[in-house]
C-alpha positions in Angstrom: 12.5 1.3 2.7 13.9 2.1 -0.7 11.9 3.1 -3.8 12.9 4.1 -7.3 11.6 7.6 -7.9 11.1 8.6 -11.5 10.2 12.2 -12.1 9.6 13.5 -15.6 9.2 17.1 -14.3 11.9 19.6 -15.1 14.0 17.4 -17.3 13.4 14.1 -15.6 15.5 12.0 -13.3 15.4 8.5 -11.7 17.1 7.5 -8.5 16.6 5.4 -5.5 15.4 7.2 -2.4 14.9 6.2 1.2 11.5 6.7 2.7 10.0 5.9 6.1 7.7 2.9 6.3 4.0 3.7 5.5 4.9 6.6 3.2 2.1 7.5 0.9 2.3 8.5 -2.7 1.2 12.1 -1.7 3.9 12.3 0.9 6.5 11.2 -1.6 5.3 13.7 -4.1 5.4 16.6 -1.6 8.8 15.6 -0.4 10.4 15.4 -3.9 8.3 17.5 -6.3 6.3 20.1 -4.3 2.7 21.0 -3.5 0.5 18.0 -4.4 -1.8 18.7 -7.4 -2.9 15.2 -8.5 -5.0 16.7 -11.3 -1.8 18.1 -13.0 0.2 14.8 -13.0 0.0 11.2 -14.1 1.0 9.3 -11.0 2.0 5.7 -11.2 3.3 3.0 -8.9 4.9 0.0 -10.6 3.4 1.3 -13.9 -0.1 1.3 -12.6 -2.2 4.5 -11.8 -2.0 5.2 -8.1 -4.2 7.0 -5.6 -2.7 9.7 -3.3 -3.3 7.6 -0.2 -1.6 4.5 -1.6 1.1 3.3 0.8 4.4 2.6 -0.8 6.3 -0.7 -0.3 10.0 -1.4 -0.5 11.1 -1.8 -4.1 8.2 0.1 -5.6 8.8 2.2 -8.8 7.1 5.6 -8.4 6.7 8.0 -11.4 5.3 11.6 -11.6 4.7 12.9 -15.1 3.2 16.3 -15.6 0.2 16.4 -17.9 1.3 19.7 -19.3 4.9 20.7 -20.0 5.7 24.4 -19.6 6.5 25.9 -22.9 5.0 23.1 -25.0 2.1 24.0 -27.3 
């Protein structure tokens, strides 16, 4: 399946990525951002808050936005 991954970490980017069927939000995060720390990120699927165990579907828009930006006061 293909999802649009929007990451606002380290400058931000958005691109389509292939993912196996039944991929969860947590698996996508770990694959593309790093160790999963949900408390440090605003995680959304199709602009709605998402749980770590939510299964992604083809065409979903997934965004990871850090709650604190390094260097910001």
